[in-house]
Backbone bond lengths (Angstrom), bond angles and torsions (degrees), N, CA, C in turn:
res aa  C-N    CA-C-N  psi(-1)  N-CA   C-N-CA  omega(-1)  CA-C   N-CA-C  phi
1 M - - - 1.460 - - 1.523 109.56 -
2 M 1.312 118.16 123.70 1.458 121.78 -179.98 1.529 110.43 -76.15
3 E 1.319 115.46 151.37 1.451 119.74 178.41 1.521 110.18 -73.80
4 L 1.331 115.77 149.20 1.453 120.34 175.16 1.522 109.47 -71.39
5 P 1.332 118.15 149.68 1.462 120.28 -178.94 1.523 111.29 -67.23
6 N 1.334 115.14 156.52 1.458 120.58 179.15 1.523 109.33 -83.50
7 F 1.328 116.03 64.17 1.461 120.82 178.63 1.515 108.27 -126.93
8 S 1.307 116.23 123.25 1.461 120.14 176.09 1.516 108.40 -148.00
9 L 1.315 116.29 150.78 1.453 121.27 -179.33 1.518 110.25 -84.58
10 N 1.325 116.36 136.46 1.452 118.70 172.29 1.530 109.24 -80.79
11 E 1.310 116.38 173.43 1.464 120.81 -174.21 1.525 112.02 -61.95
12 V 1.326 116.94 -35.83 1.464 119.88 179.90 1.523 110.76 -64.67
13 E 1.348 117.85 -42.13 1.464 120.45 179.10 1.527 110.80 -65.47
14 I 1.325 116.99 -38.14 1.465 120.00 176.79 1.525 109.81 -62.65
15 Q 1.319 116.82 -42.13 1.461 120.38 177.92 1.524 110.92 -61.93
16 K 1.339 116.35 -40.50 1.465 119.71 179.54 1.525 110.87 -63.36
17 L 1.330 117.07 -39.87 1.462 120.04 177.80 1.520 110.81 -65.66
18 R 1.318 117.22 -36.66 1.469 120.38 -179.06 1.521 112.74 -70.11
19 R 1.334 117.37 -11.05 1.468 119.07 175.19 1.525 111.33 -62.89
20 H 1.336 117.03 -21.68 1.465 120.18 179.08 1.530 111.77 -71.32
21 L 1.322 117.46 -18.01 1.463 121.19 -176.30 1.521 110.50 -86.76
22 K 1.335 115.10 129.35 1.464 120.87 177.11 1.522 108.81 -117.95
23 T 1.322 116.49 148.69 1.460 121.41 178.13 1.525 109.29 -114.90
24 P 1.341 117.75 158.97 1.470 120.04 179.87 1.521 113.44 -59.37
25 D 1.352 117.52 -28.80 1.468 120.32 -178.27 1.527 112.82 -107.36
26 D 1.344 116.33 18.27 1.473 122.69 175.93 1.528 113.95 62.12
27 T 1.323 117.21 28.49 1.460 120.18 172.93 1.525 109.57 -65.92
28 D 1.327 116.93 137.06 1.466 121.25 179.16 1.524 109.33 -81.53
29 I 1.334 117.04 107.16 1.465 122.38 179.77 1.525 111.32 -77.77
30 S 1.332 116.90 -31.24 1.465 120.66 -170.57 1.521 113.76 -74.96
31 G 1.317 116.75 -30.31 1.459 119.82 -173.63 1.513 112.55 85.38
32 L 1.340 116.65 1.00 1.461 121.34 -179.67 1.518 112.53 -102.25
33 G 1.340 116.57 -8.18 1.452 120.27 -177.30 1.509 111.39 91.30
34 N 1.331 117.01 138.25 1.466 121.12 -177.41 1.525 112.25 -63.57
35 S 1.329 117.23 -23.57 1.461 119.92 -178.98 1.524 112.37 -69.33
36 S 1.353 116.57 -12.52 1.466 119.98 -178.20 1.519 112.76 -79.10
37 I 1.331 117.77 -8.41 1.458 121.58 -178.07 1.525 110.05 -75.98
38 S 1.330 116.93 129.50 1.460 121.01 -179.94 1.520 110.54 -67.71
39 S 1.337 115.44 138.93 1.463 120.25 178.09 1.525 111.06 -110.71
40 A 1.335 117.12 10.06 1.462 121.16 -178.93 1.524 110.34 -64.73
41 V 1.321 116.14 138.19 1.464 122.36 -178.27 1.524 108.81 -122.06
42 R 1.329 116.03 137.35 1.463 121.74 179.40 1.527 108.80 -99.41
43 I 1.324 116.44 123.81 1.464 122.42 178.73 1.526 108.12 -127.42
44 V 1.323 117.16 128.13 1.469 120.39 178.74 1.525 109.58 -106.22
45 A 1.325 116.03 148.88 1.462 121.57 178.98 1.528 110.15 -67.17
46 P 1.342 118.23 151.25 1.472 120.85 177.93 1.531 111.43 -55.71
47 Y 1.326 116.05 146.36 1.462 121.02 -178.12 1.525 109.05 -150.17
48 D 1.339 116.09 164.16 1.465 121.92 177.13 1.525 108.94 -95.34
49 F 1.332 115.32 139.66 1.465 119.69 -178.32 1.524 109.01 -140.84
50 I 1.324 116.28 126.52 1.466 121.68 178.14 1.519 108.63 -116.64
51 Y 1.324 115.07 125.05 1.469 121.06 -174.29 1.521 109.01 -124.33
52 K 1.325 116.56 122.77 1.470 121.67 -179.64 1.526 108.72 -116.56
53 F 1.330 116.83 133.20 1.465 119.06 -177.81 1.526 111.75 -149.02
54 A 1.334 114.87 152.63 1.466 122.37 175.62 1.523 109.23 -89.56
55 L 1.321 115.42 165.75 1.461 120.57 -178.16 1.522 111.70 -79.93
56 K 1.334 115.09 148.46 1.457 120.94 167.41 1.526 107.94 -83.26
57 V 1.309 117.09 160.70 1.469 121.27 -176.04 1.520 111.38 -56.65
58 D 1.350 117.00 -43.79 1.463 119.46 -175.76 1.523 113.28 -76.00
59 E 1.355 117.77 -2.23 1.465 120.84 178.62 1.523 112.09 -94.91
60 I 1.320 117.34 -13.31 1.465 121.46 178.19 1.527 108.95 -65.45
61 G 1.326 116.56 130.15 1.461 121.33 -178.83 1.514 113.72 95.19
62 M 1.316 118.09 -10.50 1.459 121.13 178.41 1.522 110.28 -82.59
63 H 1.337 116.75 157.74 1.451 120.88 170.93 1.530 108.60 -73.19
64 V 1.323 116.08 153.17 1.462 120.58 -175.92 1.525 111.54 -56.60
65 D 1.342 117.25 -48.64 1.468 119.64 -177.40 1.526 111.75 -66.34
66 E 1.328 117.57 -34.60 1.467 120.96 178.31 1.530 110.73 -66.99
67 M 1.328 116.05 -42.32 1.464 120.05 179.61 1.523 111.02 -62.56
68 L 1.333 115.91 -43.56 1.462 119.69 -179.23 1.525 111.14 -63.16
69 H 1.323 116.48 -40.07 1.473 119.76 179.14 1.523 111.21 -67.87
70 Q 1.323 117.05 -38.06 1.465 119.51 179.32 1.529 110.90 -66.09
71 R 1.318 116.01 -40.84 1.468 119.42 -177.48 1.528 111.44 -79.12
72 F 1.324 116.41 -36.25 1.474 121.48 -177.98 1.532 109.12 -127.11
73 P 1.324 117.84 77.57 1.472 121.37 -172.29 1.519 115.12 -71.73
74 F 1.337 118.37 1.16 1.462 119.10 178.16 1.526 111.98 -71.69
75 R 1.357 118.15 -10.28 1.464 122.20 171.24 1.523 109.06 -119.19
76 S 1.327 116.48 146.96 1.463 121.11 177.51 1.525 110.14 -73.27
77 I 1.341 116.16 165.08 1.471 120.15 176.25 1.526 110.09 -58.07
78 K 1.335 115.90 -40.98 1.467 120.12 -179.86 1.529 111.06 -62.10
79 A 1.334 116.62 -43.83 1.471 120.46 -179.11 1.526 110.93 -64.97
80 W 1.336 116.74 -39.62 1.460 119.30 177.00 1.524 110.25 -65.95
81 G 1.334 116.49 -37.01 1.460 119.95 177.67 1.517 112.17 -59.98
82 E 1.331 116.42 -38.94 1.461 120.72 178.25 1.528 111.09 -65.72
83 K 1.331 116.83 -37.62 1.462 119.61 178.25 1.528 111.04 -68.38
84 V 1.336 116.66 -34.64 1.467 120.15 176.29 1.526 109.70 -63.98
85 K 1.343 116.08 -46.93 1.469 120.86 -178.92 1.526 111.87 -62.89
86 S 1.333 116.55 -32.88 1.469 120.27 -177.52 1.524 112.76 -75.17
87 G 1.338 117.00 -11.33 1.458 120.79 -178.74 1.514 113.96 92.05
88 D 1.340 116.52 4.60 1.465 119.39 177.69 1.527 111.93 -74.24
89 I 1.335 116.23 -18.90 1.462 121.39 177.62 1.525 108.42 -111.90
90 L 1.320 116.84 124.56 1.462 121.98 178.37 1.520 109.60 -115.16
91 L 1.324 115.78 150.73 1.460 121.36 174.85 1.519 107.93 -120.93
92 N 1.320 115.84 119.23 1.471 121.32 -177.19 1.525 110.97 53.20
93 D 1.354 114.56 41.31 1.468 124.56 177.50 1.519 113.61 68.09
94 G 1.329 118.27 15.68 1.454 121.73 176.30 1.516 111.13 -128.47
95 T 1.333 117.06 164.32 1.460 120.63 178.85 1.523 110.23 -69.83
96 V 1.329 115.68 160.86 1.456 121.18 -174.84 1.524 108.58 -153.42
97 L 1.318 117.92 160.74 1.460 122.89 176.24 1.523 110.00 -97.52
98 P 1.345 118.19 152.52 1.467 121.23 -177.32 1.522 113.95 -56.90
99 G 1.347 117.00 -34.62 1.456 120.23 -175.97 1.515 114.68 -88.65
100 H 1.327 117.17 6.40 1.466 120.35 179.42 1.525 109.82 -64.06
101 K 1.327 116.24 135.90 1.466 120.91 -178.77 1.533 109.78 -88.97
102 L 1.311 115.92 129.11 1.462 122.27 -175.79 1.523 112.01 -79.49
103 V 1.331 115.73 146.59 1.461 121.12 178.81 1.530 108.77 -127.17
104 Q 1.320 114.98 167.60 1.462 120.74 -178.94 1.534 110.88 -57.29
105 N 1.326 115.78 142.44 1.470 124.72 178.72 1.528 113.75 76.21
106 D 1.333 118.42 3.29 1.462 119.94 172.57 1.532 109.42 -64.57
107 V 1.330 115.63 144.40 1.468 121.46 176.78 1.526 108.40 -123.46
108 V 1.315 116.05 127.52 1.463 122.29 -176.80 1.526 109.40 -104.24
109 T 1.327 115.84 137.56 1.462 121.49 175.15 1.519 109.17 -119.57
110 H 1.324 115.91 129.40 1.463 121.51 177.40 1.524 108.18 -110.81
111 R 1.332 115.77 112.30 1.463 120.91 177.48 1.525 108.04 -95.86
112 N 1.313 115.78 110.20 1.458 121.08 -177.01 1.527 108.25 -112.79
113 I 1.327 116.22 104.55 1.460 121.72 -174.45 1.529 109.76 -98.89
114 G 1.319 115.64 132.66 1.464 120.16 178.76 1.516 112.80 66.16
115 V 1.327 116.47 45.96 1.464 121.14 -178.46 1.529 110.50 -60.65
116 I 1.323 115.75 128.66 1.460 121.61 171.31 1.520 106.37 -108.33
117 E 1.307 115.24 101.01 1.465 120.69 -173.09 1.531 110.68 -81.85
118 P 1.340 117.77 140.81 1.467 119.68 177.23 1.528 110.91 -58.57
119 S 1.316 115.63 143.85 1.460 120.16 178.54 1.524 110.58 -72.51
120 T 1.320 116.10 160.19 1.462 122.78 177.27 1.530 108.30 -138.09
121 P 1.329 117.34 167.08 1.469 118.87 171.69 1.531 109.86 -60.20
122 D 1.318 116.25 153.24 1.467 120.43 -177.26 1.525 109.91 -117.82
123 D 1.330 115.74 54.72 1.468 117.42 -174.82 1.529 112.84 -147.52
124 I 1.346 117.62 50.84 1.468 119.65 170.11 1.534 107.96 -66.06
125 R 1.329 116.43 126.73 1.468 120.76 178.39 1.529 109.67 -110.06
126 V 1.319 116.85 129.64 1.463 121.02 172.37 1.525 107.03 -87.03
127 I 1.338 115.95 113.17 1.463 121.55 -176.30 1.526 111.59 -88.33
128 Y 1.340 115.97 -34.90 1.472 120.40 -175.26 1.517 108.31 -146.98
129 D 1.333 116.23 136.94 1.462 121.17 -176.50 1.530 108.48 -141.40
130 C 1.337 116.30 117.24 1.463 120.20 176.49 1.526 108.80 -131.94
131 D 1.310 117.72 -174.44 1.464 121.28 -175.68 1.523 112.59 -66.38
132 E 1.346 117.74 -24.19 1.459 120.81 -171.53 1.522 113.91 -102.63
133 Y 1.317 118.26 -28.37 1.464 120.53 -174.89 1.520 110.11 -162.00
134 I 1.330 115.45 168.16 1.459 120.76 168.96 1.523 108.19 -124.10
135 I 1.318 115.58 155.62 1.461 121.70 173.77 1.517 106.95 -121.73
136 I 1.323 116.63 127.44 1.463 121.14 -177.18 1.524 110.81 -119.22
137 D 1.321 114.18 163.35 1.462 122.44 168.63 1.519 106.19 -103.54
138 K 1.330 116.33 105.73 1.468 121.51 -178.32 1.528 110.36 -83.76
139 P 1.330 117.88 127.39 1.461 119.43 173.33 1.524 110.55 -80.35
140 A 1.307 116.27 174.65 1.461 120.64 177.93 1.533 108.76 -143.02
141 P 1.349 116.41 150.88 1.466 126.05 0.32 1.527 111.73 -80.33
142 M 1.325 114.85 131.36 1.462 121.37 175.99 1.524 108.52 -159.87
143 P 1.346 117.93 121.16 1.466 119.88 178.38 1.520 111.58 -75.20
144 M 1.323 115.35 159.72 1.454 120.83 -179.64 1.524 111.70 -72.79
145 H 1.328 116.85 -39.27 1.465 120.81 -173.07 1.519 109.97 -143.77
146 S 1.320 116.00 173.62 1.461 122.59 -177.85 1.523 111.56 -63.02
147 G 1.331 115.43 139.16 1.458 120.76 177.12 1.514 110.32 165.42
148 G 1.348 116.23 149.90 1.460 119.69 178.04 1.512 111.89 61.14
149 R 1.327 117.08 -123.40 1.467 122.14 -177.73 1.522 112.75 -85.02
150 Y 1.339 117.10 -10.19 1.463 120.53 -170.94 1.529 111.88 -112.58
151 H 1.337 115.23 131.29 1.462 120.39 175.56 1.530 111.45 -136.55
152 R 1.323 116.75 -34.33 1.468 120.34 -178.28 1.530 112.81 -112.58
153 N 1.295 117.58 -18.54 1.466 121.01 174.20 1.524 109.11 -97.53
154 T 1.325 115.49 59.92 1.464 122.02 -179.66 1.528 109.34 -128.76
155 V 1.319 115.75 160.99 1.464 120.25 178.89 1.528 110.83 -57.60
156 E 1.334 117.05 -49.27 1.470 120.52 -177.67 1.527 111.71 -59.06
157 Y 1.325 116.92 -47.35 1.466 121.16 -175.65 1.527 111.07 -66.51
158 I 1.337 116.43 -44.18 1.465 120.23 -176.99 1.528 111.07 -67.65
159 L 1.343 117.03 -41.75 1.466 119.34 178.07 1.523 111.19 -63.19
160 N 1.320 117.00 -34.99 1.468 120.19 175.98 1.531 110.00 -62.48
161 E 1.337 116.64 -41.49 1.467 120.85 176.28 1.535 111.43 -62.65
162 M 1.331 116.30 -30.94 1.469 121.69 -178.97 1.529 112.21 -80.45
163 G 1.346 116.45 -1.30 1.457 120.21 178.07 1.511 114.79 101.87
164 Y 1.335 117.06 2.23 1.467 121.12 178.46 1.531 108.72 -98.25
165 S 1.316 116.53 78.48 1.463 120.33 -177.68 1.526 110.57 -87.58
166 G 1.324 115.80 150.80 1.460 121.09 174.32 1.507 115.47 74.09
167 L 1.321 118.36 17.15 1.465 120.39 178.77 1.524 110.70 -68.42
168 K 1.338 116.37 148.51 1.462 122.60 -179.25 1.530 109.37 -112.73
169 L 1.334 115.73 132.12 1.460 119.86 177.02 1.522 109.71 -69.97
170 V 1.313 116.61 132.27 1.460 122.74 177.51 1.524 110.26 -102.53
171 H 1.322 116.13 -37.43 1.464 122.73 177.37 1.523 106.55 -153.42
172 R 1.314 117.05 177.47 1.457 120.67 -174.87 1.525 111.26 -134.29
173 L 1.322 114.68 154.13 1.455 122.23 166.73 1.519 107.62 -116.85
174 D 1.331 117.07 148.21 1.457 120.35 172.32 1.528 108.99 -56.17
175 A 1.327 116.45 152.71 1.467 120.47 178.33 1.523 111.67 -56.26
176 V 1.346 116.80 -34.84 1.465 120.56 -175.44 1.525 113.03 -88.77
177 T 1.341 117.86 -0.30 1.463 122.70 178.70 1.525 110.01 -101.59
178 S 1.323 116.58 140.47 1.460 122.45 -178.08 1.526 110.86 -105.08
179 G 1.339 115.52 171.02 1.456 119.50 167.89 1.511 116.28 114.79
180 L 1.342 115.00 -156.40 1.460 123.10 -169.15 1.524 113.39 -70.11
181 V 1.327 114.93 131.90 1.466 122.74 175.61 1.527 107.88 -138.98
182 I 1.339 116.04 137.42 1.466 121.58 175.70 1.524 109.37 -101.93
183 L 1.321 117.22 136.06 1.459 122.76 172.56 1.523 108.19 -129.45
184 A 1.336 115.93 130.45 1.462 121.48 -176.37 1.525 110.77 -86.73
185 K 1.337 115.38 153.32 1.460 121.07 -179.57 1.523 113.19 -96.26
186 S 1.328 117.46 -3.15 1.464 120.48 177.61 1.520 109.11 -149.11
187 T 1.319 115.58 161.23 1.465 120.58 178.88 1.520 110.88 -64.17
188 D 1.335 117.62 -39.53 1.470 121.04 -179.54 1.525 111.43 -61.67
189 V 1.326 116.14 -46.05 1.468 119.78 179.72 1.525 110.08 -65.19
190 A 1.332 116.39 -40.40 1.465 120.26 179.25 1.523 110.93 -60.83
191 K 1.335 116.98 -43.12 1.467 120.54 179.08 1.523 110.81 -62.84
192 H 1.330 116.18 -42.93 1.463 120.19 -178.82 1.526 111.12 -64.35
193 L 1.337 116.53 -48.13 1.462 119.45 -177.44 1.525 111.48 -69.80
194 S 1.340 117.21 -37.95 1.470 120.08 176.98 1.519 110.59 -60.83
195 A 1.330 115.98 -37.98 1.469 120.15 178.49 1.523 110.97 -63.53
196 Q 1.333 117.25 -34.09 1.465 119.97 178.60 1.527 110.93 -64.56
197 F 1.333 116.70 -38.43 1.464 120.09 176.46 1.520 110.35 -66.58
198 E 1.333 116.31 -45.53 1.466 120.38 -177.85 1.527 111.70 -64.66
199 Q 1.328 116.75 -35.39 1.466 121.45 -178.48 1.528 112.56 -90.64
200 K 1.338 115.26 6.38 1.473 121.74 177.70 1.525 112.29 60.80
201 N 1.331 116.40 36.39 1.460 121.41 175.62 1.526 111.22 -96.07
202 T 1.315 116.28 21.64 1.459 121.60 178.06 1.521 109.22 -119.39
203 I 1.315 115.23 152.31 1.461 121.20 173.60 1.523 106.56 -117.17
204 K 1.333 116.26 111.93 1.463 121.51 -178.36 1.528 109.02 -109.32
205 T 1.306 116.18 134.18 1.455 120.95 178.50 1.523 109.83 -127.88
206 Y 1.308 115.18 133.91 1.460 122.33 176.42 1.527 108.37 -122.72
207 E 1.320 115.82 163.26 1.459 120.83 170.12 1.521 108.28 -131.31
208 A 1.331 115.60 147.20 1.457 121.25 -176.70 1.523 109.96 -142.45
209 I 1.313 115.16 157.16 1.465 121.84 170.53 1.521 106.86 -107.85
210 V 1.327 116.24 118.02 1.458 120.68 -173.32 1.523 111.03 -112.66
211 R 1.306 113.91 161.37 1.463 120.88 178.89 1.529 110.24 -80.66
212 G 1.317 116.34 138.46 1.459 120.75 176.26 1.517 112.59 86.62
213 N 1.332 114.51 177.30 1.468 121.68 179.92 1.519 109.64 -120.23
214 P 1.337 117.81 102.64 1.469 121.38 -177.57 1.527 111.68 -58.53
215 S 1.329 115.24 140.81 1.469 120.73 177.43 1.521 111.35 -82.14
216 Q 1.335 116.67 -18.77 1.465 121.64 178.24 1.523 109.45 -107.23
217 N 1.318 116.51 132.90 1.463 119.79 179.08 1.521 112.28 -76.14
218 E 1.333 116.55 -26.87 1.461 121.04 177.84 1.526 109.37 -139.11
219 I 1.330 115.24 144.23 1.465 119.74 178.89 1.527 108.77 -158.34
220 V 1.323 116.19 149.93 1.459 122.22 173.32 1.524 107.72 -115.72
221 I 1.322 116.43 123.24 1.466 121.97 177.81 1.524 108.32 -101.86
222 Q 1.319 115.89 124.45 1.463 121.77 177.03 1.520 107.70 -122.30
223 K 1.317 116.27 103.71 1.464 121.30 -176.00 1.516 108.65 -151.07
224 G 1.334 116.31 133.50 1.453 121.11 -179.91 1.517 112.20 -66.55
225 I 1.333 116.02 158.81 1.462 122.64 -178.63 1.521 109.26 -132.54
226 K 1.321 115.56 138.06 1.460 119.86 174.94 1.523 109.33 -143.41
227 R 1.330 115.70 161.79 1.463 120.98 179.19 1.523 109.68 -71.60
228 L 1.323 116.19 130.88 1.457 121.03 175.64 1.520 109.68 -86.26
229 K 1.334 115.57 -56.89 1.460 121.69 175.76 1.522 108.25 -171.40
230 G 1.323 116.09 139.45 1.453 119.25 179.00 1.515 111.24 59.36
231 F 1.335 116.18 -124.58 1.462 121.51 -179.21 1.519 112.15 -100.11
232 V 1.310 117.23 18.15 1.463 121.68 -179.26 1.526 109.37 -108.85
233 F 1.334 116.48 135.54 1.461 122.96 -177.90 1.526 109.48 -120.53
234 T 1.331 116.49 169.36 1.457 120.68 -179.06 1.518 110.14 -147.26
235 C 1.329 116.38 154.32 1.462 120.93 172.71 1.521 108.73 -76.85
236 S 1.323 116.84 140.21 1.458 120.20 -175.25 1.522 110.35 -159.45
237 D 1.334 114.94 149.93 1.463 121.28 172.94 1.525 111.13 -102.23
238 D 1.335 117.19 7.30 1.458 120.95 -179.10 1.532 110.69 -62.65
239 T 1.309 115.11 157.36 1.471 120.04 -177.55 1.524 112.46 -65.67
240 D 1.339 117.38 -22.88 1.465 119.42 -179.55 1.531 112.67 -90.44
241 S 1.326 117.30 4.59 1.467 119.98 177.12 1.528 109.79 -84.05
242 K 1.336 116.17 157.93 1.463 121.95 179.41 1.525 109.21 -103.14
243 S 1.323 116.27 135.00 1.458 120.67 -177.29 1.527 110.43 -61.54
244 A 1.331 116.02 144.86 1.462 120.96 -178.60 1.523 109.50 -151.19
245 I 1.333 115.77 138.42 1.464 122.08 -179.10 1.527 108.65 -136.31
246 T 1.331 116.22 132.38 1.460 121.29 177.03 1.521 109.88 -136.36
247 R 1.321 115.83 138.44 1.470 121.97 177.23 1.529 108.75 -105.37
248 F 1.344 116.60 131.09 1.459 121.58 -179.57 1.526 110.68 -120.97
249 R 1.342 115.44 145.84 1.467 121.62 176.43 1.528 108.95 -141.81
250 V 1.323 116.37 130.04 1.461 120.69 -179.86 1.527 109.52 -76.90
251 I 1.327 116.33 126.70 1.463 122.40 177.22 1.523 110.57 -91.20
252 H 1.344 115.84 -42.05 1.466 120.63 -175.99 1.523 109.44 -155.58
253 Q 1.320 116.40 140.22 1.463 122.46 175.36 1.524 109.04 -99.60
254 G 1.327 116.39 127.24 1.456 121.24 177.06 1.515 110.87 -107.64
255 N 1.314 116.25 -163.71 1.462 122.37 -179.98 1.527 109.50 -86.76
256 G 1.334 116.28 88.11 1.457 120.91 -178.20 1.516 113.71 83.38
257 W 1.316 116.54 10.12 1.469 121.07 177.51 1.524 108.65 -147.32
258 A 1.328 115.85 166.85 1.464 120.41 178.66 1.523 109.83 -143.01
259 H 1.324 114.80 147.68 1.465 123.47 175.27 1.523 106.54 -97.36
260 V 1.342 116.57 118.05 1.462 121.60 -169.10 1.525 111.16 -124.01
261 S 1.337 115.99 137.99 1.462 122.38 171.16 1.524 108.64 -89.84
262 C 1.335 116.61 137.03 1.464 121.85 -174.88 1.528 109.44 -127.42
263 E 1.319 116.56 127.11 1.466 121.10 177.84 1.524 109.40 -124.15
264 P 1.334 117.77 101.36 1.462 120.20 178.05 1.527 110.82 -74.96
265 I 1.312 116.73 123.04 1.467 121.07 178.11 1.523 109.48 -81.27
266 T 1.321 116.25 -35.34 1.466 122.31 172.68 1.524 107.80 -107.24
267 G 1.326 117.16 178.44 1.463 119.67 -174.96 1.511 113.32 -132.13
268 R 1.322 117.35 63.07 1.467 121.57 179.41 1.534 110.92 -89.29
269 T 1.324 115.33 154.89 1.456 120.40 177.74 1.526 110.61 -60.83
270 H 1.328 116.19 130.55 1.474 123.92 178.21 1.531 112.58 61.64
271 Q 1.328 117.09 21.39 1.472 120.69 -173.30 1.524 113.09 -58.22
272 I 1.329 117.88 -51.22 1.463 120.01 -177.68 1.521 110.53 -62.36
273 R 1.312 117.14 -43.75 1.465 121.66 -178.97 1.527 110.87 -61.00
274 L 1.323 116.26 -43.40 1.463 120.66 -179.57 1.520 112.03 -70.04
275 H 1.314 117.73 -42.24 1.463 120.21 -177.57 1.525 112.16 -71.29
276 L 1.328 117.80 -31.41 1.465 119.50 172.95 1.522 110.42 -64.75
277 A 1.330 116.51 -41.83 1.469 119.89 176.60 1.521 110.77 -64.72
278 E 1.331 117.41 -38.79 1.464 121.79 178.07 1.529 110.36 -63.02
279 W 1.308 117.78 -35.43 1.463 123.55 177.30 1.525 111.34 -67.49
280 G 1.333 115.91 -21.27 1.456 120.82 -176.20 1.513 113.05 98.34
281 H 1.356 115.79 8.68 1.463 120.78 -178.84 1.529 109.64 -133.93
282 P 1.342 116.54 73.13 1.469 119.60 -178.39 1.526 111.40 -68.62
283 I 1.318 115.97 160.39 1.464 120.53 172.10 1.525 107.28 -59.04
284 W 1.310 116.44 127.42 1.467 120.32 -165.86 1.530 113.51 -63.65
285 D 1.358 117.83 -29.81 1.463 119.88 -178.27 1.533 112.64 -108.74
286 D 1.325 116.92 20.48 1.470 122.49 177.83 1.526 108.68 -95.65
287 D 1.333 116.48 88.57 1.462 120.74 -172.85 1.522 113.58 -64.06
288 I 1.324 117.78 -23.15 1.462 119.77 -179.90 1.524 111.12 -67.81
289 Y 1.321 117.41 -39.93 1.468 120.36 -172.07 1.530 114.85 -118.72
290 N 1.337 118.74 4.79 1.468 118.85 -179.63 1.524 113.81 -100.24
291 G 1.344 116.37 8.23 1.455 120.23 176.71 1.510 114.36 87.77
292 A 1.331 118.23 -2.03 1.461 121.07 -177.86 1.521 112.19 -65.24
293 L 1.330 116.91 -26.55 1.468 121.12 -177.51 1.521 111.46 -110.49
294 E 1.313 115.87 29.77 1.461 120.30 -178.70 1.526 110.42 -56.64
295 N 1.326 115.79 138.83 1.469 124.09 179.88 1.532 112.83 71.35
296 Q 1.321 118.01 10.05 1.458 121.08 174.44 1.524 109.60 -106.37
297 N 1.322 115.76 164.77 1.463 121.06 178.45 1.526 108.93 -78.01
298 L 1.337 116.04 94.07 1.459 120.31 -174.96 1.516 112.44 -63.18
299 S 1.335 117.26 -33.73 1.467 120.09 -174.78 1.523 112.16 -65.01
300 S 1.347 117.53 -23.14 1.459 120.02 -179.94 1.526 111.74 -99.98
301 H 1.347 116.74 -0.80 1.461 119.64 179.14 1.523 109.84 -77.15
302 L 1.300 115.92 137.88 1.455 121.76 -176.07 1.521 109.42 -109.02
303 Q 1.327 116.51 115.94 1.459 119.59 176.34 1.523 109.15 -80.01
304 K 1.329 116.11 120.26 1.458 120.77 -175.33 1.520 112.57 -111.09
305 R 1.317 117.56 1.79 1.463 119.61 -176.97 1.522 110.31 -134.17
306 A 1.320 114.64 159.92 1.459 120.24 176.72 1.522 109.99 -68.89
307 I 1.328 115.91 153.83 1.453 120.86 172.13 1.528 108.44 -110.66
308 S 1.319 116.12 163.54 1.468 120.89 -175.63 1.523 110.81 -83.24
309 L 1.332 114.27 67.40 1.460 123.06 176.63 1.523 107.51 -140.17
310 V 1.340 116.74 123.47 1.458 120.57 -176.26 1.525 110.30 -132.21
311 S 1.330 115.70 135.61 1.469 122.14 172.12 1.526 107.28 -79.52
312 I 1.342 116.29 116.04 1.466 119.76 -169.16 1.526 113.65 -121.00
313 G 1.338 116.93 -9.88 1.458 119.70 -179.87 1.514 111.10 -148.09
314 L 1.334 117.10 137.42 1.462 121.09 -176.19 1.518 108.51 -153.69
315 R 1.331 116.13 116.78 1.464 121.09 177.29 1.524 108.59 -124.86
316 F 1.324 116.46 137.33 1.457 120.09 -177.09 1.516 109.38 -151.67
317 E 1.323 116.14 166.94 1.456 121.33 -179.94 1.520 110.35 -82.74
318 Q 1.302 115.30 137.65 1.464 121.26 177.40 1.520 109.36 -104.52
319 D 1.319 116.59 132.94 1.467 120.98 -178.45 1.530 109.67 -72.32
320 Q 1.323 117.09 110.06 1.457 121.33 -178.25 1.533 112.15 -94.15
321 S 1.334 116.67 6.10 1.466 120.07 -178.95 1.516 111.86 -83.73
322 R 1.357 117.83 -15.60 1.456 119.63 -178.78 1.516 110.57 -85.33
């Protein structure tokens, strides 16, 4: 077993990470004052973007407009249909109708002219930089990589602009989640660190602001997770769900809210958010899973703001053989 690296956050860095957490009554969790939060916004000039992609297995047999909405739910089926009719969507380099049924080996091209990309915070902080990797504080909302509406307001693109070219993703945070992210400087390091996540040789800690006041100071939630539709997931005991375990500990009780430490034992998509909701204490500003959008089509809802969930602790094995 390799030793963990000699990297730890001092109290000031922890306070800076806690600035991402907001409470319903604007209590300052960080101890630095709410005025310390950066308000800088990143806006990129309009640009042309052409994206070509093959079908996923479950998209075969779908109509073109339905497939586009399922993959990119930020537009309605009707809106995607209009883009197909306008010629912005091509199938096998030719025009197509919205109701055309897709078959295996079809290739779709999306011509997006004059893209106006949503703005993001403009304050990625590099916390640690060594020969093998960097550790950053990711703001939110900001996706890790290109996809959907985002291509230039992403972690990968911005770090490249900052002079960190060729970085490799080791793990990911949701676009709406803030905090610590590791990026490797070589393929070998990326493979090694990714293996640590897959083999559960990492200790990840998050903090969240949840709704209500838990009666238990500590609890372990063990509940399977499966995709509901699009980018929305749900807790489930069905055979097609993936096992998931999260440990929670209350740090502080507020007025109708609580500051909670979260340790995911497994690494499923939206795991902490779902398990907090399963506990009965969802993240208070997470509209997807806190019941705020009950009876609405969650898969087409677009989260445009950060939620009060921050990655605040990360320990992993460092390859000492190089």
